[in-house]
MIMINU-453351 format. One record per atom (N, C-alpha, C): y negated, z negated, x negated; residue in three letters. Coordinates in steps of 0.2 Angstrom, whole numbers, plus 5000, padded with zeros to 4 digits. Atoms other than C-alpha are relative to their C-alpha. Layout:
# MIMINU-453351
<site <Y; Z; X>; ALA>
...
//
This chain:
# MIMINU-453351
<site <5007; 4999; 4998>; MET>
<site <4841; 5105; 4927>; MET>
<site <5000; 5004; 5007>; MET>
<site <5001; 4997; 4994>; ILE>
<site <4836; 5109; 4945>; ILE>
<site <4995; 5005; 5000>; ILE>
<site <5005; 4995; 5000>; VAL>
<site <4827; 5125; 4947>; VAL>
<site <4998; 5001; 5007>; VAL>
<site <5003; 4999; 4993>; GLN>
<site <4815; 5126; 4962>; GLN>
<site <5000; 5007; 5002>; GLN>
<site <5000; 4993; 4997>; PRO>
<site <4818; 5141; 4973>; PRO>
<site <4993; 5002; 5002>; PRO>
<site <5007; 4997; 4998>; VAL>
<site <4803; 5152; 4977>; VAL>
<site <5001; 5005; 5005>; VAL>
<site <5000; 4995; 4994>; VAL>
<site <4799; 5162; 4993>; VAL>
<site <4995; 5005; 4998>; VAL>
<site <5004; 4994; 5002>; HIS>
<site <4792; 5179; 4988>; HIS>
<site <4997; 5003; 5006>; HIS>
<site <5003; 4996; 4995>; VAL>
<site <4780; 5186; 5001>; VAL>
<site <4998; 5007; 4998>; VAL>
<site <5002; 4993; 5002>; VAL>
<site <4779; 5205; 5000>; VAL>
<site <4997; 5003; 5006>; VAL>
<site <5003; 4997; 4994>; ASP>
<site <4766; 5212; 5012>; ASP>
<site <4993; 5003; 4998>; ASP>
<site <5006; 4997; 5002>; ASP>
<site <4752; 5224; 5010>; ASP>
<site <4994; 4998; 5004>; ASP>
<site <5005; 5002; 4996>; ASP>
<site <4742; 5216; 5023>; ASP>
<site <4998; 4993; 4997>; ASP>
<site <5002; 5006; 5004>; GLY>
<site <4732; 5202; 5014>; GLY>
<site <4999; 4994; 5005>; GLY>
<site <5001; 5005; 4995>; ALA>
<site <4728; 5192; 5030>; ALA>
<site <5007; 4997; 5001>; ALA>
<site <4993; 5002; 4999>; ILE>
<site <4747; 5191; 5034>; ILE>
<site <5003; 4997; 4994>; ILE>
<site <4997; 5003; 5006>; ARG>
<site <4752; 5188; 5016>; ARG>
<site <4997; 4993; 4999>; ARG>
<site <5003; 5007; 5002>; ASP>
<site <4740; 5173; 5014>; ASP>
<site <5002; 4995; 5006>; ASP>
<site <4997; 5004; 4995>; ALA>
<site <4745; 5166; 5031>; ALA>
<site <5007; 4998; 4999>; ALA>
<site <4993; 5002; 5001>; LEU>
<site <4763; 5166; 5027>; LEU>
<site <5001; 4996; 4994>; LEU>
<site <5000; 5005; 5006>; VAL>
<site <4760; 5158; 5010>; VAL>
<site <4998; 4993; 5002>; VAL>
<site <5002; 5007; 4998>; LEU>
<site <4750; 5144; 5018>; LEU>
<site <5005; 4997; 5004>; LEU>
<site <4995; 5002; 4996>; LEU>
<site <4763; 5142; 5031>; LEU>
<site <5006; 4997; 4996>; LEU>
<site <4995; 5002; 5004>; LEU>
<site <4777; 5141; 5018>; LEU>
<site <4999; 4994; 4996>; LEU>
<site <5002; 5006; 5004>; GLU>
<site <4768; 5129; 5007>; GLU>
<site <4999; 4994; 5004>; GLU>
<site <5000; 5005; 4996>; ALA>
<site <4764; 5118; 5021>; ALA>
<site <5007; 4997; 5002>; ALA>
<site <4994; 5002; 4998>; ALA>
<site <4782; 5117; 5025>; ALA>
<site <5004; 4997; 4994>; ALA>
<site <4997; 5003; 5006>; GLY>
<site <4786; 5111; 5007>; GLY>
<site <5003; 5005; 4995>; GLY>
<site <4997; 4995; 5005>; HIS>
<site <4791; 5128; 4999>; HIS>
<site <4995; 5002; 4995>; HIS>
<site <5004; 4996; 5005>; ALA>
<site <4785; 5136; 4983>; ALA>
<site <5000; 5007; 5002>; ALA>
<site <5001; 4993; 4998>; ALA>
<site <4778; 5153; 4988>; ALA>
<site <4996; 5004; 4996>; ALA>
<site <5004; 4995; 5004>; ARG>
<site <4771; 5168; 4979>; ARG>
<site <4999; 5006; 5004>; ARG>
<site <5002; 4995; 4996>; ALA>
<site <4762; 5182; 4986>; ALA>
<site <4999; 5007; 4996>; ALA>
<site <5000; 4993; 5004>; HIS>
<site <4764; 5201; 4981>; HIS>
<site <4997; 5005; 5005>; HIS>
<site <5003; 4995; 4996>; ALA>
<site <4754; 5215; 4988>; ALA>
<site <5004; 5006; 5002>; ALA>
<site <4995; 4994; 4998>; ASP>
<site <4768; 5228; 4987>; ASP>
<site <5006; 4998; 4996>; ASP>
<site <4993; 5002; 5003>; ALA>
<site <4786; 5229; 4981>; ALA>
<site <4999; 5001; 4992>; ALA>
<site <5000; 4999; 5007>; ALA>
<site <4781; 5236; 4964>; ALA>
<site <4997; 4994; 4996>; ALA>
<site <5003; 5006; 5004>; SER>
<site <4770; 5221; 4959>; SER>
<site <5005; 4995; 5000>; SER>
<site <4995; 5005; 5000>; PHE>
<site <4784; 5210; 4965>; PHE>
<site <5005; 5001; 4995>; PHE>
<site <4995; 4999; 5004>; LEU>
<site <4797; 5218; 4955>; LEU>
<site <4998; 5000; 4992>; LEU>
<site <5002; 5001; 5007>; ALA>
<site <4786; 5218; 4939>; ALA>
<site <5000; 4993; 4998>; ALA>
<site <5000; 5007; 5002>; VAL>
<site <4785; 5199; 4939>; VAL>
<site <5007; 4996; 5002>; VAL>
<site <4993; 5003; 4998>; LEU>
<site <4803; 5196; 4946>; LEU>
<site <5004; 4997; 4994>; LEU>
<site <4995; 5003; 5005>; ASP>
<site <4814; 5184; 4936>; ASP>
<site <5006; 4999; 5004>; ASP>
<site <4993; 5000; 4997>; PRO>
<site <4832; 5187; 4941>; PRO>
<site <5003; 4994; 5000>; PRO>
<site <4996; 5006; 5001>; ALA>
<site <4837; 5170; 4935>; ALA>
<site <4997; 4995; 5005>; ALA>
<site <5003; 5004; 4995>; GLN>
<site <4825; 5162; 4948>; GLN>
<site <5003; 5000; 5007>; GLN>
<site <4998; 5000; 4994>; PRO>
<site <4833; 5157; 4964>; PRO>
<site <4994; 5000; 5006>; PRO>
<site <5005; 4999; 4995>; GLY>
<site <4824; 5160; 4981>; GLY>
<site <5002; 5005; 5005>; GLY>
<site <4999; 4995; 4995>; CYS>
<site <4822; 5173; 4994>; CYS>
<site <4994; 5004; 5001>; CYS>
<site <5006; 4996; 4999>; VAL>
<site <4810; 5187; 4999>; VAL>
<site <4999; 5001; 5008>; VAL>
<site <5002; 4999; 4993>; VAL>
<site <4800; 5189; 5015>; VAL>
<site <4996; 5007; 4999>; VAL>
<site <5003; 4993; 5002>; ALA>
<site <4795; 5208; 5015>; ALA>
<site <4998; 5004; 5007>; ALA>
<site <5002; 4996; 4994>; ASP>
<site <4786; 5219; 5028>; ASP>
<site <5004; 5007; 4999>; ASP>
<site <4996; 4994; 5001>; VAL>
<site <4797; 5234; 5032>; VAL>
<site <4996; 5006; 4999>; VAL>
<site <5004; 4994; 5001>; ARG>
<site <4782; 5246; 5031>; ARG>
<site <4995; 4998; 4995>; ARG>
<site <5005; 5001; 5005>; MET>
<site <4772; 5246; 5015>; MET>
<site <4999; 5006; 4996>; MET>
<site <5001; 4994; 5004>; PRO>
<site <4764; 5259; 5004>; PRO>
<site <5005; 5000; 4994>; PRO>
<site <4995; 5000; 5006>; GLY>
<site <4776; 5265; 4990>; GLY>
<site <5007; 4998; 5003>; GLY>
<site <4994; 5002; 4999>; MET>
<site <4792; 5256; 4991>; MET>
<site <5000; 4996; 5007>; MET>
<site <5000; 5004; 4994>; SER>
<site <4796; 5250; 5009>; SER>
<site <5004; 4994; 4999>; SER>
<site <4996; 5006; 5000>; GLY>
<site <4804; 5234; 5013>; GLY>
<site <5008; 5001; 5000>; GLY>
<site <4993; 4998; 5000>; LEU>
<site <4821; 5243; 5016>; LEU>
<site <5002; 5002; 4993>; LEU>
<site <4998; 4997; 5006>; GLU>
<site <4820; 5252; 5000>; GLU>
<site <5000; 4994; 4995>; GLU>
<site <5000; 5006; 5004>; LEU>
<site <4816; 5235; 4991>; LEU>
<site <5007; 4997; 5001>; LEU>
<site <4994; 5003; 4999>; LEU>
<site <4831; 5228; 4999>; LEU>
<site <5006; 5003; 4997>; LEU>
<site <4995; 4996; 5003>; ARG>
<site <4842; 5242; 4993>; ARG>
<site <5000; 4999; 4992>; ARG>
<site <5000; 5000; 5008>; HIS>
<site <4835; 5241; 4975>; HIS>
<site <5002; 4993; 4998>; HIS>
<site <4998; 5007; 5002>; LEU>
<site <4838; 5222; 4974>; LEU>
<site <5008; 5000; 5000>; LEU>
<site <4993; 4999; 4999>; GLY>
<site <4856; 5226; 4980>; GLY>
<site <5003; 5004; 4994>; GLY>
<site <4998; 4995; 5006>; LEU>
<site <4859; 5240; 4967>; LEU>
<site <4999; 4996; 4994>; LEU>
<site <5001; 5003; 5006>; SER>
<site <4852; 5229; 4954>; SER>
<site <5004; 4993; 4999>; SER>
<site <4996; 5006; 4999>; ARG>
<site <4864; 5215; 4959>; ARG>
<site <4996; 4993; 4999>; ARG>
<site <5005; 5006; 5000>; ILE>
<site <4849; 5202; 4961>; ILE>
<site <5001; 4997; 5006>; ILE>
<site <4997; 5004; 4994>; ASP>
<site <4855; 5188; 4972>; ASP>
<site <4994; 4997; 5004>; ASP>
<site <5005; 5003; 4997>; LEU>
<site <4839; 5186; 4982>; LEU>
<site <5000; 5003; 5008>; LEU>
<site <5000; 4998; 4993>; PRO>
<site <4841; 5186; 5001>; PRO>
<site <4993; 5003; 5003>; PRO>
<site <5006; 4997; 4998>; VAL>
<site <4828; 5197; 5010>; VAL>
<site <4999; 4999; 5008>; VAL>
<site <5002; 5001; 4993>; ILE>
<site <4820; 5193; 5027>; ILE>
<site <4995; 5006; 5001>; ILE>
<site <5004; 4994; 4998>; ILE>
<site <4812; 5209; 5035>; ILE>
<site <4995; 4998; 5005>; ILE>
<site <5005; 5001; 4995>; ILE>
<site <4796; 5207; 5044>; ILE>
<site <4998; 5007; 5003>; ILE>
<site <5001; 4994; 4997>; THR>
<site <4794; 5221; 5057>; THR>
<site <4996; 5000; 5007>; THR>
<site <5003; 4999; 4994>; GLY>
<site <4783; 5227; 5071>; GLY>
<site <5005; 5003; 5005>; GLY>
<site <4995; 4998; 4995>; HIS>
<site <4791; 5231; 5088>; HIS>
<site <5002; 5007; 4999>; HIS>
<site <4998; 4993; 5000>; ALA>
<site <4791; 5249; 5085>; ALA>
<site <5005; 5002; 4994>; ALA>
<site <4996; 4999; 5006>; ASP>
<site <4801; 5247; 5069>; ASP>
<site <5007; 4996; 5001>; ASP>
<site <4994; 5004; 5000>; VAL>
<site <4816; 5237; 5076>; VAL>
<site <5006; 5004; 4998>; VAL>
<site <4994; 4996; 5002>; ALA>
<site <4828; 5252; 5073>; ALA>
<site <5001; 4999; 4993>; ALA>
<site <5000; 5001; 5007>; MET>
<site <4823; 5251; 5055>; MET>
<site <5002; 4993; 4998>; MET>
<site <4998; 5007; 5001>; ALA>
<site <4826; 5232; 5055>; ALA>
<site <5007; 5000; 5000>; ALA>
<site <4993; 5001; 4999>; VAL>
<site <4843; 5234; 5062>; VAL>
<site <5004; 5004; 4994>; VAL>
<site <4998; 4996; 5006>; GLU>
<site <4846; 5247; 5048>; GLU>
<site <5000; 4995; 4994>; GLU>
<site <5001; 5004; 5006>; ALA>
<site <4840; 5234; 5035>; ALA>
<site <5006; 4994; 5001>; ALA>
<site <4994; 5005; 5000>; LEU>
<site <4853; 5221; 5042>; LEU>
<site <5006; 5003; 4998>; LEU>
<site <4994; 4996; 5002>; LYS>
<site <4867; 5234; 5040>; LYS>
<site <5000; 5001; 4992>; LYS>
<site <5001; 4999; 5007>; ALA>
<site <4860; 5236; 5022>; ALA>
<site <5001; 4993; 4996>; ALA>
<site <4999; 5006; 5003>; GLY>
<site <4862; 5217; 5019>; GLY>
<site <4994; 4995; 5001>; GLY>
<site <5005; 5005; 4999>; ALA>
<site <4846; 5209; 5025>; ALA>
<site <5002; 4994; 5003>; ALA>
<site <4998; 5006; 4998>; ALA>
<site <4847; 5191; 5028>; ALA>
<site <4998; 4999; 5008>; ALA>
<site <5002; 5001; 4993>; ASP>
<site <4837; 5192; 5044>; ASP>
<site <4994; 5005; 5001>; ASP>
<site <5007; 4997; 4998>; PHE>
<site <4822; 5201; 5053>; PHE>
<site <4997; 4997; 5005>; PHE>
<site <5004; 5003; 4995>; ILE>
<site <4808; 5194; 5062>; ILE>
<site <4994; 5005; 5002>; ILE>
<site <5005; 4996; 4997>; GLU>
<site <4797; 5203; 5074>; GLU>
<site <4993; 4997; 5000>; GLU>
<site <5007; 5002; 4999>; LYS>
<site <4778; 5202; 5074>; LYS>
<site <4998; 5001; 5007>; LYS>
<site <5003; 5006; 5004>; PRO>
<site <4769; 5192; 5080>; PRO>
<site <5006; 4995; 5000>; PRO>
<site <4994; 5005; 5001>; PHE>
<site <4782; 5179; 5074>; PHE>
<site <4998; 4993; 5002>; PHE>
<site <5000; 5008; 4999>; ASP>
<site <4785; 5161; 5079>; ASP>
<site <5001; 4997; 4994>; ASP>
<site <4999; 5003; 5007>; GLU>
<site <4782; 5150; 5064>; GLU>
<site <5006; 4996; 4999>; GLU>
<site <4994; 5004; 5000>; ASP>
<site <4797; 5139; 5068>; ASP>
<site <5006; 5005; 4999>; ASP>
<site <4995; 4995; 5001>; VAL>
<site <4808; 5155; 5069>; VAL>
<site <5000; 5002; 4993>; VAL>
<site <5001; 4998; 5007>; LEU>
<site <4801; 5161; 5052>; LEU>
<site <5003; 4995; 4996>; LEU>
<site <4998; 5006; 5004>; LEU>
<site <4804; 5144; 5044>; LEU>
<site <5007; 4999; 5000>; LEU>
<site <4992; 5001; 5000>; SER>
<site <4822; 5143; 5050>; SER>
<site <5003; 5006; 4997>; SER>
<site <4997; 4995; 5003>; ALA>
<site <4825; 5160; 5044>; ALA>
<site <5000; 4999; 4992>; ALA>
<site <5001; 5001; 5007>; VAL>
<site <4818; 5156; 5027>; VAL>
<site <5005; 4994; 4997>; VAL>
<site <4995; 5005; 5002>; GLU>
<site <4829; 5140; 5026>; GLU>
<site <5007; 5003; 5000>; GLU>
<site <4993; 4997; 5000>; ARG>
<site <4845; 5150; 5030>; ARG>
<site <5000; 5004; 4994>; ARG>
<site <5000; 4995; 5006>; ALA>
<site <4840; 5163; 5017>; ALA>
<site <5000; 4996; 4993>; ALA>
<site <5000; 5004; 5006>; LEU>
<site <4837; 5149; 5004>; LEU>
<site <5006; 4997; 4999>; LEU>
<site <4994; 5003; 5001>; ASP>
<site <4853; 5141; 5007>; ASP>
<site <5005; 5006; 4998>; ASP>
<site <4996; 4995; 5002>; ARG>
<site <4862; 5158; 5006>; ARG>
<site <4999; 5002; 4992>; ARG>
<site <5002; 4998; 5006>; GLY>
<site <4852; 5162; 4990>; GLY>
<site <5003; 4994; 4995>; GLY>
<site <4997; 5005; 5005>; ALA>
<site <4857; 5145; 4982>; ALA>
<site <5007; 5000; 4999>; ALA>
<site <4993; 4999; 5001>; ARG>
<site <4875; 5148; 4985>; ARG>
<site <5001; 5006; 4995>; ARG>
<site <4999; 4994; 5004>; ALA>
<site <4874; 5165; 4977>; ALA>
<site <4998; 4998; 4993>; ALA>
<site <5002; 5002; 5007>; PHE>
<site <4864; 5157; 4962>; PHE>
<site <5005; 4996; 4997>; PHE>
<site <4995; 5004; 5003>; ARG>
<site <4877; 5144; 4959>; ARG>
<site <5006; 5004; 4998>; ARG>
<site <4994; 4996; 5001>; GLU>
<site <4891; 5157; 4960>; GLU>
<site <4999; 5004; 4994>; GLU>
<site <5002; 4996; 5005>; ARG>
<site <4882; 5168; 4948>; ARG>
<site <5000; 4996; 4993>; ARG>
<site <5000; 5004; 5006>; ARG>
<site <4879; 5154; 4936>; ARG>
<site <5007; 4998; 4997>; ARG>
<site <4993; 5002; 5001>; HIS>
<site <4897; 5149; 4937>; HIS>
<site <5003; 5006; 4996>; HIS>
<site <4997; 4994; 5003>; VAL>
<site <4902; 5167; 4933>; VAL>
<site <4998; 5001; 4993>; VAL>
<site <5003; 5000; 5007>; ASP>
<site <4890; 5167; 4918>; ASP>
<site <5003; 4995; 4995>; ASP>
<site <4997; 5005; 5005>; GLU>
<site <4898; 5151; 4911>; GLU>
<site <5007; 5003; 4998>; GLU>
<site <4994; 4997; 5001>; ILE>
<site <4915; 5159; 4913>; ILE>
<site <5000; 5006; 4995>; ILE>
<site <5000; 4994; 5005>; ALA>
<site <4910; 5175; 4904>; ALA>
<site <4998; 4998; 4993>; ALA>
<site <5002; 5002; 5007>; ALA>
<site <4902; 5165; 4890>; ALA>
<site <5006; 4997; 4996>; ALA>
<site <4994; 5003; 5003>; ARG>
<site <4919; 5156; 4887>; ARG>
<site <5004; 5006; 4998>; ARG>
<site <4996; 4994; 5002>; ALA>
<site <4928; 5173; 4888>; ALA>
<site <4998; 5003; 4994>; ALA>
<site <5003; 4997; 5006>; ALA>
<site <4916; 5180; 4875>; ALA>
<site <5002; 4997; 4994>; ALA>
<site <4998; 5004; 5006>; SER>
<site <4922; 5166; 4863>; SER>
<site <5007; 5002; 4998>; SER>
<site <4993; 4998; 5002>; LEU>
<site <4940; 5173; 4863>; LEU>
<site <5000; 5005; 4995>; LEU>
<site <4999; 4994; 5005>; THR>
<site <4946; 5184; 4849>; THR>
<site <5003; 5005; 5004>; THR>
<site <4997; 4995; 4997>; PRO>
<site <4952; 5201; 4854>; PRO>
<site <5007; 4999; 5002>; PRO>
<site <4993; 5001; 4998>; ARG>
<site <4970; 5196; 4853>; ARG>
<site <5001; 4994; 5005>; ARG>
<site <5000; 5005; 4995>; GLU>
<site <4967; 5180; 4863>; GLU>
<site <4998; 5003; 5007>; GLU>
<site <5002; 4997; 4993>; ARG>
<site <4959; 5191; 4877>; ARG>
<site <5006; 5004; 5002>; ARG>
<site <4994; 4996; 4998>; GLU>
<site <4974; 5203; 4877>; GLU>
<site <5005; 4995; 5003>; GLU>
<site <4995; 5004; 4997>; VAL>
<site <4985; 5188; 4879>; VAL>
<site <4998; 4997; 5007>; VAL>
<site <5002; 5002; 4994>; MET>
<site <4975; 5181; 4893>; MET>
<site <5000; 5005; 5006>; MET>
<site <5000; 4994; 4995>; ASP>
<site <4974; 5198; 4902>; ASP>
<site <5007; 5001; 5003>; ASP>
<site <4993; 4999; 4998>; LEU>
<site <4993; 5199; 4902>; LEU>
<site <5003; 4994; 5003>; LEU>
<site <4998; 5006; 4997>; VAL>
<site <4996; 5181; 4906>; VAL>
<site <4998; 4999; 5007>; VAL>
<site <5003; 5001; 4993>; VAL>
<site <4985; 5181; 4922>; VAL>
<site <5003; 5006; 5004>; VAL>
<site <4996; 4995; 4996>; GLN>
<site <4995; 5197; 4927>; GLN>
<site <5007; 4997; 5002>; GLN>
<site <4994; 5003; 4999>; GLY>
<site <5010; 5185; 4928>; GLY>
<site <5005; 5001; 4995>; GLY>
<site <4995; 4998; 5005>; MET>
<site <5019; 5191; 4913>; MET>
<site <5002; 4993; 4996>; MET>
<site <4997; 5006; 5004>; PRO>
<site <5030; 5177; 4904>; PRO>
<site <4998; 5001; 4993>; PRO>
<site <5002; 5000; 5007>; ASN>
<site <5027; 5173; 4886>; ASN>
<site <5004; 5006; 4996>; ASN>
<site <4996; 4996; 5004>; LYS>
<site <5042; 5183; 4880>; LYS>
<site <4998; 5008; 5002>; LYS>
<site <5002; 4993; 4998>; ALA>
<site <5036; 5199; 4890>; ALA>
<site <4993; 5002; 4996>; ALA>
<site <5006; 4999; 5004>; VAL>
<site <5019; 5197; 4882>; VAL>
<site <5001; 5001; 4993>; VAL>
<site <4998; 4999; 5007>; ALA>
<site <5027; 5196; 4865>; ALA>
<site <5002; 5007; 4999>; ALA>
<site <4997; 4993; 5000>; VAL>
<site <5036; 5212; 4868>; VAL>
<site <4994; 5005; 5000>; VAL>
<site <5006; 4996; 4998>; GLU>
<site <5020; 5220; 4875>; GLU>
<site <4996; 5001; 4994>; GLU>
<site <5004; 5000; 5005>; LEU>
<site <5010; 5215; 4860>; LEU>
<site <5003; 5001; 4993>; LEU>
<site <4997; 4999; 5007>; SER>
<site <5023; 5217; 4846>; SER>
<site <4999; 4994; 4996>; SER>
<site <5001; 5007; 5004>; ILE>
<site <5021; 5198; 4841>; ILE>
<site <5006; 4996; 5002>; ILE>
<site <4994; 5005; 4998>; SER>
<site <5033; 5183; 4842>; SER>
<site <4998; 4996; 5006>; SER>
<site <5002; 5004; 4994>; ALA>
<site <5034; 5172; 4857>; ALA>
<site <4996; 4994; 4998>; ALA>
<site <5004; 5005; 5003>; ARG>
<site <5028; 5158; 4846>; ARG>
<site <4993; 5001; 4999>; ARG>
<site <5007; 4998; 5001>; THR>
<site <5012; 5167; 4842>; THR>
<site <4997; 5000; 5007>; THR>
<site <5003; 5000; 4994>; VAL>
<site <5010; 5170; 4860>; VAL>
<site <4998; 4993; 5003>; VAL>
<site <5002; 5007; 4998>; GLU>
<site <5011; 5152; 4864>; GLU>
<site <4994; 4997; 4997>; GLU>
<site <5006; 5002; 5003>; ILE>
<site <4998; 5148; 4851>; ILE>
<site <4994; 5003; 5003>; ILE>
<site <5006; 4996; 4997>; HIS>
<site <4986; 5161; 4858>; HIS>
<site <4999; 4997; 5007>; HIS>
<site <5001; 5002; 4993>; ARG>
<site <4989; 5155; 4875>; ARG>
<site <4997; 4993; 5001>; ARG>
<site <5002; 5007; 5000>; ALA>
<site <4986; 5137; 4871>; ALA>
<site <4992; 5000; 4998>; ALA>
<site <5007; 5000; 5002>; ARG>
<site <4969; 5142; 4862>; ARG>
<site <4996; 5003; 5006>; ARG>
<site <5003; 4997; 4994>; VAL>
<site <4965; 5153; 4878>; VAL>
<site <4998; 4994; 5005>; VAL>
<site <5001; 5005; 4995>; MET>
<site <4967; 5138; 4889>; MET>
<site <4995; 4995; 4998>; MET>
<site <5005; 5005; 5003>; GLU>
<site <4957; 5127; 4878>; GLU>
<site <4993; 5003; 5000>; GLU>
<site <5007; 4997; 5000>; LYS>
<site <4942; 5139; 4876>; LYS>
<site <4998; 5002; 5007>; LYS>
<site <5002; 4998; 4993>; MET>
<site <4942; 5144; 4894>; MET>
<site <4999; 4993; 5004>; MET>
<site <5000; 5007; 4996>; ALA>
<site <4943; 5125; 4899>; ALA>
<site <5004; 5001; 5006>; ALA>
<site <4996; 4999; 4994>; ALA>
<site <4957; 5130; 4911>; ALA>
<site <5005; 4994; 5000>; ALA>
<site <4995; 5006; 4999>; ALA>
<site <4967; 5115; 4918>; ALA>
<site <5007; 5002; 5001>; ALA>
<site <4994; 4997; 4998>; SER>
<site <4981; 5126; 4923>; SER>
<site <5000; 5007; 5000>; SER>
<site <5000; 4992; 5000>; LEU>
<site <4987; 5144; 4924>; LEU>
<site <4997; 5002; 5006>; LEU>
<site <5004; 4998; 4994>; SER>
<site <4981; 5145; 4942>; SER>
<site <4993; 5000; 4999>; SER>
<site <5007; 5001; 5001>; ASP>
<site <4964; 5139; 4936>; ASP>
<site <4998; 5006; 4996>; ASP>
<site <5002; 4994; 5005>; LEU>
<site <4964; 5153; 4922>; LEU>
<site <5000; 5006; 5004>; LEU>
<site <5000; 4994; 4996>; VAL>
<site <4969; 5166; 4935>; VAL>
<site <4994; 5000; 5004>; VAL>
<site <5006; 5000; 4996>; ARG>
<site <4955; 5161; 4946>; ARG>
<site <4994; 5002; 4996>; ARG>
<site <5005; 4998; 5004>; MET>
<site <4943; 5162; 4932>; MET>
<site <5000; 5008; 4998>; MET>
<site <5000; 4993; 5001>; ALA>
<site <4949; 5180; 4928>; ALA>
<site <4998; 5004; 5006>; ALA>
<site <5002; 4996; 4994>; LEU>
<site <4947; 5185; 4946>; LEU>
<site <4992; 5000; 5000>; LEU>
<site <5007; 5001; 5000>; ARG>
<site <4929; 5178; 4945>; ARG>
<site <4997; 5005; 4995>; ARG>
<site <5002; 4995; 5004>; LEU>
<site <4926; 5189; 4930>; LEU>
<site <5000; 5007; 5002>; LEU>
<site <5000; 4993; 4997>; ASP>
<site <4932; 5204; 4938>; ASP>
<site <4995; 5001; 5006>; ASP>
<site <5005; 4999; 4994>; GLU>
<site <4922; 5201; 4954>; GLU>
<site <4993; 5001; 4997>; GLU>
<site <5007; 5000; 5002>; GLY>
<site <4906; 5198; 4944>; GLY>
<site <4999; 5004; 4994>; GLY>
<site <5001; 4995; 5006>; ASP>
<site <4909; 5211; 4930>; ASP>
<site <4998; 4996; 4994>; ASP>
<site <5003; 5005; 5005>; GLY>
<site <4907; 5196; 4918>; GLY>
<site <5001; 5003; 4993>; GLY>
<site <5000; 4997; 5007>; VAL>
<site <4914; 5204; 4902>; VAL>
<site <5006; 5005; 5000>; VAL>
//
């Protein structure tokens, strides 16, 4: 099932907010407007791909603080910061904090739409990667505790005999567990299994 990405516009200025939504919808994007960061976070679905266009200065949580909050929450939504000329230093700080881009007011529509396209592409890649890691994590969760022990040692490069000694079981039992691990993880090869284990470590899967 294809999930349509959403561009979230977070700006306390109603006129700018409405203008951005109209521009984005005219370009074929699904867009939602939020008056501040708190109202955006209250309805945010982390499983929904997309990106965020946020003003750097807002009452309550600023655009920069929102960016940091999403990063700490491991929510894969690229953020484009909208800034006034006087806030360029803050926008540069936002880029260092992981913002996808920053656009100065008054902004050129084509420049903004290009930035949104890049952010959506980046968000789509992150969304696919997270979904892939979640699938691997679900497979790993189906392993028995002993199978998980065997997998952890095998992906470290230990041969079956060494695993058997480490776990105080027979080499034949290790072979059986290893075969079940390969089947449950849908791993085509040992290198495939190692890649999955690395993905789990990187994504804090299980």
